N, C-alpha and C positions, 0 to 999 in steps of 0.2 A: 490436562487442558484447563486453563483458567476459565471461569464462568464468563459467558458473554455479558457485556454491559453496554448500555447506550452512551457513548462518549460525548456526543455533540453537545447535549445540554450542560455538561460539566466544563465546557470551554469558557463560559462567561464572556468577558470583554474580548478575549483572544479570538472569538469567532469572527470578528471583523477583519482579521488578517487573512482570512480565506476568501479570496475573490476570484478564484479560478472558475472557468466555465466548463461545464460537463462536456459540451461539444468539442472542447479542445484537449480532453484528457488523453494521456498516453495509453496505448494498448497494453502496456506491461503492468499497469496498476492491478493489484489484487482487489477483488470486489470488497466493498465496505464503504463506510462514510467518507474516508479521506482518499484523495487522489492528487497526483501531479498532472497539471494540464499544460498550458503554455508558459513554461518556466524558462528562466534564463539558463545560461551555461557557465555560471560562475562557480559552480561546485560547492555551494554552501549547505545544501541539504544534509549531506552526511556529517558535516561538522556538528549539526544540531540534533540529528536523528539517525545515527549510524546503524541502528538495528532495525530501522523502518524504511529508509530511503535509499534508492540506488539511482544511477545515472544511465540514461539511454546512451549507448556507445557511439553512435554517429554524431550526435549533437550535444551530448551530455545534458540533455534536459532531465529533470528529476521526476521520479515516480515513486509511489508507495508500494513496496513489495511485501510489507507485513503491516497489518493494521495494529494500532495500539491494543494490547491485551490487558493492560492494567491501568488504573488511574495514574499511577506513577509515570507510565510511558506516555500518557496523554499530552503532557506538556511538550514533548519533543516535536511532534508535527506542528504544533503551534509556534514553537521557536523557529522551525524551518520555514514556515509560512511567513513569519515576520521578517526573516533575513532575505527572503527571495525577492529580488529586485522587480520582477514583473508581476508580483502578486498572483502567481499562477497555481497556487494550491487551492483545492476545494474541499469542503467538508459536507456537501449536500448529496453525497452518493446514495444515501438511503432514499432520497426523493426520486432517484433515477434507476437504480438497480431493481430488477424484477426477479422473481425466482427463475423464470425462463432464461433471462439474460445471464444470471449467475451460472446456471447449468450449461449454457452455451459456452461461456468463458471456460468452465471446467473441462468440457469436452475438447476445447482447443488448446489446453495447457501444454501439450507436446510442442507446439510452436514456440512457446516461451522457453521450454527446456532446450530446444535446439538453438535458439537465439543466444541463450546464456553460454552454451558451449562454444558457439561460433565466435563470440566476442571476447573470449578470455584474454587473448593477446592484447586487445585494446585496453582492457582494464589493468592488465599488468603494466603496460606502458604508462598509463595514467598514474598508477600507484608509484612507479619509479620516480615520478616528478612530484606528486602531491601527497603521497603517503596517507591515503584515506582508507585503505583496506577495501577498495572496491572489488577486487578479484575475489577476496574471501567472502564478501557479502553476496556476490553472485553465486558462489558455491552454496552459501547459506540459503539463498532463494531457491536454488535447484533442489536442495535437500528438503526444504519446506514444501515445495510442490509435490515431492514424492512421499512426504510424511504427514505431519499433523495438519496441514492446510485443509485436507478433506474434512476433518472434524470441525475445524473453525468455520468452514463454509457451510456446513450443515447447521451449525448454531446460528450463523448469519441468515440462512434461509428461514429458519424458525422465526428469527426476529422480523424479517421482511413479511412473513405471512401472518404473524400474531401480534407484532409490535410490542412484544415484551420479551425479556430474556428467558431462555428455557430453564425450567427447573430440572432437578435430577430425575424426576419421575416422568418428564415429558419425552415423547418419542420424537427424535429429530427426523426431518424429512430426508429423503434420499437425494443424492446429487444426480 
């Protein structure tokens, strides 16, 4: 696992591209600073951040299924936010997520797994037209839910509680 880092201060001027409102965020967003809220349905998010962004199958609104893990990945959600016509991406998740809310999201993750399985045909249809790899990304999200996301969320919980990245000697909080 990559060490946790606080990506928002590294955005610089790109932070202005994030004008999404927390109250409008999609339920499918993974906890963290970045999220898709009231986004359009033009399908530009995956063009700019294919390993971080997916589309909600009914309306193809965009959401963040994987938070940036490296400084190199940080530019991708900023590019997606810049291309998004409704300015519906947010980067203030750290101001809203609480440890209790992250743990509640984690307890309810089975709902996301079911959703991903139920919508596979929709994404395959979309891929047949747009060729954006949405179906494969949905599989990636499902694997992430079952795999390394737990460790990433534990590091994020540490960040929320301590407001500093965890060191190798720190004990991470439980989910």
